[in-house]
N, C-alpha and C positions, 0 to 999 in steps of 0.2 A: 826774409832775413833770419838769421839764427836765433834760437831761443835757449835760455838757460833753464835747466832743471835745478831748482833750489830746494834743498832739504831744510826743514824748519825744526828748531830744537824743541824738545819737551822733556819732562822730568820722569817719564815712564818707560824709557828705553835705556839700556846699558850701552856703553861704547862697544862692547863686544857684539851685541845684537846689531848695531848699526853697521859695524864692519862686515859681519856676515851678510847682511842685507845688500850692502854695496858690492860685495863680491858676487852674490847670487844674481842680482839684477843688472849690474853694470860691468861685471868682470874686473873690477878694480883689484889689484893686489892687496894683500893685508896691509902692507906699509902705507900705501896711498889711502886705504880705508881708514886706518887709524889717524892719519893727518886730517882727513875730512871730518871724522868724528870729533876730533878735538876742536876744529874750527867751528863746527855747528854748536858745540857745547860752549865755547868761549864767546862767540859773536851772535849766536842765535840763528845763524843760517850759513849754509855753504853751497856753492855751486858744485854739483856733482856730474853735470854733463851739459855740453853745449851742442845743439843739433838742430834739425828742422823743427818747425812748430808741431807737426803731426807726431813725430817721434818723441818730442818732449812731452807732449800730452799723453802719449801712450806710457812713457816712463813714470810720469806722475800717478797715473792710474795704477800701475804696478806697485808703486810705493804704498799707495793707499790700500791696496789689497794684500799686502805682505803679511799682515797679522800682528798680533801683540808679541811682546818680549816674553818668552817662556821663563825668564829668570826673575821676573817681577810679577808677583801675584796680583797686585792692583792694576797692572796694565791691561786694558780692555780693548785696545785697538792698535792700528798701524801708526807709523810716523806720518807727519804731514809734509807736503811738498807743493810747490807751485811752479808753473811755467811762466817765464817772463822774457820779453824781448832782450836780447843781448845788445849792449850799446857800446 
């Protein structure tokens, strides 16, 4: 069954950093990245990809390894994400 890659909100990453990450890791155009960044900020989570379980888990690992936002000094790590079955 398909799985969603779900990006989780935090207060230590700017929208700009999220947009760049989504472009780098998923190839999302800037406009789509801004829409997803806004959704994760407003609702606390956003589906950024629906794919196979194995690919979803790889993408979650890539998000977790992406690193801190260079624009925020207190930012010490990557964004968080989970893979969940699509329903």
